[in-house]
C-alpha positions as CSV (number, residue, x, y, z in Angstrom):
1,M,33.3,131.1,-4.3
2,L,35.2,130.6,-7.5
3,N,37.9,133.1,-8.0
4,R,38.7,134.9,-11.2
5,K,41.1,132.2,-12.3
6,N,38.7,129.3,-12.1
7,K,35.8,131.6,-13.3
8,L,38.0,132.0,-16.5
9,L,38.7,128.1,-16.7
10,L,35.2,127.4,-16.6
11,K,34.3,129.8,-19.3
12,K,37.0,128.4,-21.7
13,I,35.4,124.8,-20.7
14,A,32.2,126.3,-21.7
15,S,33.5,127.6,-25.0
16,M,35.3,124.6,-26.0
17,F,31.9,122.6,-25.1
18,S,30.2,124.9,-27.8
19,V,32.9,124.6,-30.2
20,V,32.7,120.8,-30.4
21,R,29.0,121.0,-30.1
22,G,29.2,118.6,-27.1
23,Y,25.4,118.4,-26.9
24,N,25.4,116.6,-30.4
25,I,27.9,114.1,-29.7
26,P,26.0,111.7,-27.3
27,V,23.0,111.8,-29.6
28,I,25.3,110.8,-32.4
29,A,26.6,107.9,-30.3
30,L,23.1,106.9,-29.1
31,A,22.0,106.7,-32.5
32,Q,24.8,104.6,-33.6
33,Y,24.3,101.9,-30.9
34,L,20.5,101.8,-31.6
35,S,20.9,101.6,-35.4
36,A,23.6,98.9,-34.7
37,I,21.0,96.9,-32.5
38,F,18.0,97.5,-34.6
39,I,19.0,97.9,-38.1
40,L,22.4,97.2,-39.0
41,S,23.4,94.1,-37.1
42,P,22.5,90.5,-38.4
43,P,19.3,89.1,-37.4
44,E,20.7,86.4,-34.9
45,M,23.2,88.9,-33.1
46,G,21.4,89.8,-29.7
47,A,21.3,93.5,-28.5
48,L,23.6,92.5,-25.5
49,E,26.0,91.2,-27.6
50,V,26.2,94.5,-29.6
51,I,26.4,96.4,-26.4
52,L,29.2,94.5,-24.8
53,D,31.3,94.3,-28.1
54,I,34.3,96.3,-27.5
55,N,35.1,96.9,-31.2
56,I,31.7,98.5,-31.7
57,F,32.2,100.7,-28.6
58,L,35.9,101.7,-30.0
59,L,34.0,102.6,-33.4
60,V,31.5,104.7,-32.0
61,L,34.0,106.4,-29.8
62,A,36.4,106.9,-32.8
63,S,33.4,108.6,-34.5
64,S,32.4,110.7,-31.8
65,I,36.2,111.8,-31.2
66,A,36.4,112.6,-35.2
67,I,33.1,114.2,-35.3
68,A,34.1,116.5,-32.3
69,S,37.3,117.3,-34.2
70,G,35.2,118.0,-37.5
71,Y,33.1,120.5,-35.4
72,I,36.2,122.6,-34.5
73,I,37.8,122.8,-37.7
74,N,34.4,123.8,-39.2
75,N,34.1,126.1,-36.3
76,F,37.8,127.5,-37.4
77,Y,36.8,128.0,-41.0
78,D,33.2,129.6,-40.3
79,S,34.4,132.3,-37.6
80,E,33.9,135.1,-39.9
81,K,30.6,133.9,-41.0
82,D,29.4,132.9,-37.5
83,L,30.4,136.4,-36.4
84,I,27.3,137.6,-38.5
85,N,24.8,134.6,-38.3
86,R,25.5,133.7,-34.8
87,P,27.0,136.7,-32.8
88,R,26.3,135.4,-29.3
89,K,27.5,131.9,-29.9
90,S,30.5,133.2,-31.7
91,M,31.4,135.4,-29.0
92,L,31.6,132.5,-26.5
93,D,33.2,130.4,-29.0
94,R,36.3,133.1,-29.3
95,L,36.8,132.8,-25.4
96,V,39.3,129.8,-26.7
97,S,42.0,131.4,-29.2
98,Q,42.2,130.0,-32.6
99,K,45.8,128.4,-31.5
100,T,44.3,126.1,-29.0
101,K,41.6,125.2,-31.2
102,L,43.9,123.8,-33.7
103,Y,46.2,122.0,-30.9
104,V,42.9,120.4,-29.8
105,Y,41.7,119.6,-33.3
106,F,45.2,117.7,-34.1
107,S,45.0,115.9,-30.8
108,L,41.3,114.7,-31.6
109,N,42.6,113.5,-35.0
110,F,45.5,111.6,-33.6
111,L,43.2,110.0,-30.9
112,A,40.3,109.1,-33.7
113,V,42.9,107.2,-35.8
114,F,44.6,105.6,-32.7
115,V,41.4,104.3,-31.4
116,G,40.4,103.0,-35.1
117,W,43.8,101.3,-34.9
118,L,42.6,99.5,-32.0
119,V,40.2,97.7,-34.1
120,S,42.3,97.4,-37.2
121,W,44.7,99.1,-39.4
122,R,41.6,99.4,-41.8
123,V,39.5,101.1,-39.4
124,A,42.3,103.4,-38.5
125,L,42.6,104.3,-42.3
126,F,39.1,104.8,-42.7
127,Y,38.9,107.6,-40.0
128,A,42.3,108.8,-41.2
129,M,40.1,109.3,-44.7
130,Y,37.0,110.4,-42.8
131,I,38.7,113.1,-41.2
132,F,40.8,114.3,-44.2
133,V,37.2,114.7,-46.2
134,I,35.8,116.5,-43.1
135,W,38.6,119.0,-43.1
136,F,38.4,119.5,-47.1
137,Y,34.6,119.9,-46.7
138,S,35.0,122.5,-44.3
139,H,38.1,124.3,-46.2
140,K,36.5,124.1,-49.6
141,L,33.2,121.9,-50.4
142,K,30.7,123.7,-48.2
143,K,31.3,127.0,-50.2
144,Y,29.7,125.6,-52.9
145,A,25.9,125.3,-53.7
146,I,24.4,121.7,-53.9
147,I,28.0,120.0,-53.4
148,G,28.4,121.4,-49.9
149,N,24.9,120.2,-48.9
150,V,25.5,116.9,-50.5
151,S,28.8,116.4,-48.8
152,A,27.6,117.6,-45.2
153,C,24.8,114.6,-45.6
154,L,27.2,111.8,-46.7
155,L,29.6,113.0,-43.8
156,A,26.8,112.5,-41.2
157,I,26.0,109.1,-42.4
158,A,29.4,107.8,-43.1
159,P,30.0,106.5,-39.4
160,F,27.0,104.2,-39.6
161,F,28.3,102.8,-43.0
162,G,31.6,102.1,-40.9
163,I,29.6,100.2,-38.5
164,L,27.6,98.6,-41.3
165,L,31.2,97.3,-42.8
166,Y,32.2,95.8,-39.3
167,F,29.0,93.8,-39.1
168,G,29.8,92.6,-42.9
169,K,33.1,91.4,-41.9
170,L,31.8,89.4,-38.9
171,D,28.9,87.9,-41.3
172,P,29.9,88.4,-44.7
173,N,26.5,87.0,-45.9
174,S,24.3,89.6,-43.8
175,M,25.3,92.5,-46.1
176,F,24.1,90.6,-49.2
177,R,20.7,89.5,-47.4
178,P,18.4,91.4,-50.0
179,M,15.7,92.4,-47.7
180,Q,18.0,93.7,-44.8
181,L,20.1,95.6,-47.3
182,E,16.9,97.1,-48.7
183,I,15.6,98.1,-45.0
184,I,19.1,99.7,-44.4
185,I,19.0,101.4,-48.0
186,S,15.4,102.7,-47.0
187,H,16.6,103.8,-43.6
188,A,19.7,105.6,-45.0
189,S,17.7,107.4,-48.0
190,F,14.8,108.5,-45.3
191,L,17.9,110.0,-42.9
192,F,19.8,111.5,-46.2
193,L,16.9,113.4,-47.4
194,L,16.1,114.9,-43.8
195,L,19.5,115.8,-43.7
196,L,19.5,117.6,-47.0
197,I,16.5,119.5,-46.1
198,R,17.8,120.6,-42.9
199,E,21.1,121.6,-44.7
200,M,19.4,123.6,-47.3
201,T,17.1,125.2,-44.5
202,K,20.2,126.2,-42.8
203,D,21.5,127.9,-45.9
204,L,18.4,130.2,-46.0
205,E,18.9,130.7,-42.2
206,N,22.4,131.7,-42.8
207,L,21.8,133.7,-46.0
208,R,23.3,136.9,-44.9
209,G,26.5,135.5,-43.3
210,D,27.1,133.5,-46.5
211,F,26.6,136.3,-48.8
212,A,28.9,138.6,-46.8
213,T,31.7,135.9,-47.0
214,D,31.1,134.9,-50.7
215,Y,29.9,131.4,-49.8
216,K,28.0,129.9,-53.2
217,T,25.0,128.3,-51.6
218,I,21.9,127.9,-53.6
219,P,19.8,130.8,-51.9
220,V,23.1,133.2,-52.6
221,V,23.6,132.0,-56.3
222,Y,19.8,131.3,-57.2
223,G,17.6,132.9,-54.8
224,E,15.2,131.9,-52.1
225,N,12.3,131.0,-54.2
226,V,14.8,128.3,-55.9
227,S,15.9,127.0,-52.7
228,K,12.4,126.6,-51.3
229,R,11.2,124.6,-54.6
230,I,14.3,122.1,-54.3
231,I,13.3,121.8,-50.5
232,T,9.6,121.3,-51.3
233,V,10.7,118.4,-54.0
234,L,13.2,116.8,-51.3
235,V,10.1,116.5,-48.8
236,V,7.8,115.1,-51.5
237,L,10.9,112.4,-51.9
238,T,10.9,111.2,-48.6
239,V,7.4,109.6,-49.4
240,I,9.5,106.9,-51.4
241,P,11.5,105.4,-48.6
242,V,8.6,106.1,-46.1
243,Y,6.2,104.1,-48.4
244,A,8.9,101.3,-48.6
245,L,9.6,101.3,-44.8
246,I,5.9,101.3,-43.5
247,N,4.1,99.0,-46.4
248,M,7.1,96.7,-47.8
249,F,9.2,96.2,-44.6
250,D,8.2,95.3,-40.9
251,V,9.4,98.3,-38.7
252,G,7.2,97.3,-36.1
253,Y,5.8,100.6,-34.2
254,M,8.2,103.0,-35.9
255,D,5.8,103.2,-38.5
256,I,3.9,105.7,-36.3
257,Y,7.2,108.0,-36.1
258,F,6.8,108.1,-40.0
259,Y,3.3,108.8,-40.4
260,V,4.0,111.9,-37.9
261,C,7.0,112.9,-40.1
262,L,4.9,113.0,-43.2
263,G,2.3,115.2,-41.4
264,F,5.1,117.0,-39.8
265,L,6.8,117.9,-43.2
266,L,3.4,118.8,-44.9
267,F,3.1,121.6,-42.3
268,F,6.8,122.2,-42.5
269,V,6.4,123.0,-46.3
270,L,3.7,125.4,-45.7
271,F,5.5,127.2,-43.0
272,L,8.6,127.3,-45.3
273,W,6.8,129.4,-48.2
274,Q,5.5,131.8,-45.7
275,A,9.1,132.4,-44.0
276,D,11.1,135.3,-45.2
277,K,13.2,136.3,-41.9
278,R,16.1,134.6,-40.3
279,K,14.2,133.8,-37.0
280,Q,11.7,131.9,-39.1
281,F,14.1,130.1,-41.1
282,L,15.9,129.3,-37.5
283,A,12.5,127.8,-36.1
284,L,12.0,125.6,-39.2
285,H,15.7,124.6,-38.8
286,N,15.1,123.5,-35.1
287,M,12.0,121.6,-36.0
288,L,13.8,119.6,-38.3
289,K,16.7,119.0,-35.7
290,F,14.0,117.9,-33.2
291,L,12.4,115.4,-35.8
292,I,15.8,114.0,-36.5
293,V,16.8,113.5,-32.8
294,A,13.1,112.0,-32.1
295,G,13.9,109.6,-34.9
296,V,17.1,108.4,-32.9
297,F,15.0,107.5,-30.0
298,C,12.1,106.1,-32.0
299,I,14.3,103.6,-33.4
300,V,13.5,101.5,-30.4
301,L,9.9,101.5,-31.5
302,I,11.3,99.0,-34.5
303,E,10.7,96.1,-31.9
304,P,10.9,97.4,-28.1
305,S,10.9,93.7,-26.7
306,V,14.5,93.8,-27.6
307,L,15.1,96.0,-24.5
308,W,14.0,93.1,-22.1
309,N,14.8,89.8,-24.2
310,G,17.9,91.2,-25.9
311,K,16.7,89.3,-29.0
312,K,15.4,90.6,-32.5
313,M,12.3,88.5,-33.6
314,L,10.7,90.7,-36.3
315,M,13.8,90.0,-38.6
316,S,14.7,87.0,-37.5
317,G,13.4,85.6,-41.0
318,L,15.8,87.7,-43.0
């Protein structure tokens, strides 16, 4: 039987896990590794080489730590808003004091920069800047329409860009192979649009709390209908990178995922225009999260044979 002290400790651990969104970190790390193996690495670099590369491990580790610290500072500034939008989660998060959260936040920041420094001083500088921008986003940028949404999406993509730069350093010519660069841009564009749709849907979900705490999001400033129109346009724009990836490049069996996405997003827009309650927007938000997480695992479909022979064949001619 656990005594009272141990129960309290377990509750605080659960609270901190909730604050740093520990369920997201492994998925983000996996996404970085799969992207590195199937999309970002030079064609001649094998999967095992990527997995065993200590510098890539350190880059993913530094990213995971920096993202965890970002969730903490975001939670710190959003505590009042979350009390309105997510009262149950907020009560769990409040089991850990704000002082403790800040202590863990600064500790994780130092650790992320130190891990980056083990790769090079440039990587350490990259993560120091990344941490600063996350803080600036949480403190200022996220309160403003469009700027906050775009900033959140760019911050989500930035760690992948860091890995791309690392591969560029290993093989300077690999970053400038036109077809490979176009494939990377197409994947990044599709991910960016999905993340932007998710962020704007989240604004609709959090409308009440944003209005009460004076956040100038699109639904607060311009209304729900304008927000829905913008989301609809963004959904239409996803057709461009999907068309490029399916018809212009060889993405293997991942084209199945993209076809499913287009059908999924069509139904998403139909449900979006019928939604007018927070629970409905929350369901739409969760649907998008599922689509993004599914996309992470579906990266393997680009070339499943890599899993057993360790070498990329489809992109070998790039």
